[in-house]
C-alpha positions in Angstrom: 0.0 -0.3 -0.2 1.4 3.4 -1.4 2.0 6.0 1.9 0.1 8.8 0.5 0.3 12.3 2.2 -3.2 13.8 2.2 -3.9 17.3 3.3 -0.3 18.5 4.5 0.5 22.1 4.7 3.2 22.9 2.8 4.7 26.7 3.2 7.8 27.9 2.0 9.7 30.4 4.0 13.2 31.3 5.1 16.0 30.2 7.8 16.3 32.5 10.8 17.9 30.3 12.8 20.4 27.2 12.7 22.1 27.1 16.0 20.0 23.6 17.3 21.0 20.1 16.2 19.2 18.9 13.5 16.4 21.6 13.3 16.1 24.8 12.3 13.7 28.0 12.4 11.6 29.3 9.3 10.1 32.6 9.3 6.9 32.4 6.9 5.5 35.5 5.3 2.3 35.9 4.2 0.1 38.9 3.0 -3.3 39.6 4.5 -5.8 42.4 3.7 -7.2 44.9 6.6 -10.7 44.4 6.9 -11.9 47.6 7.2 -9.1 49.9 5.1 -8.2 47.1 2.4 -4.3 47.3 2.7 -2.4 44.4 2.5 -0.1 43.9 5.2 2.7 41.6 5.7 2.0 39.1 8.6 5.2 36.5 9.8 5.3 33.4 11.4 8.0 31.4 13.0 7.9 27.7 12.7 10.5 25.3 13.9 11.2 22.5 11.6 13.3 19.1 11.3 16.2 19.2 9.3 17.9 15.7 9.3 21.2 16.4 8.0 21.9 19.6 8.8 22.6 21.0 5.5 20.8 24.2 5.8 22.1 27.8 7.0 21.0 30.9 7.7 19.2 32.4 4.5 18.0 29.3 3.1 14.6 29.8 1.6 13.3 26.1 2.0 10.2 24.1 1.7 8.7 22.9 4.8 6.0 20.3 5.2 3.7 18.9 8.0 4.7 16.0 9.8 3.6 14.1 13.4 5.2 15.6 16.4 8.7 15.5 16.5 9.1 17.0 20.1 7.6 20.0 22.0 7.9 22.9 19.1 8.8 20.8 15.9 5.8 20.1 14.0 7.4 20.5 10.1 10.2 18.7 8.3 12.7 20.6 5.7 11.3 19.1 2.8 13.6 20.9 0.4 15.7 24.0 -0.6 14.2 26.6 -2.6 17.2 28.9 -2.8 20.8 28.5 -0.7 22.7 31.2 -0.2 26.1 31.7 -1.1 
């Protein structure tokens, strides 16, 4: 039987911290429209993600995918690097 992942959130963000072992903090940016003034605003949220091989560094743009709870804060894992910083 195939291992099919359904309804898993996939987010793209920038790594802001890689000081932990096998873990990174990813900042995801989204745009929301103000209810009254209709102006678009940036909103940020940080997610802790699992990086098994410690290949990510600060400034990399990565794709993270939702997974089972891995620790107290980690609910995502890094599924790939979109853009690597030099």
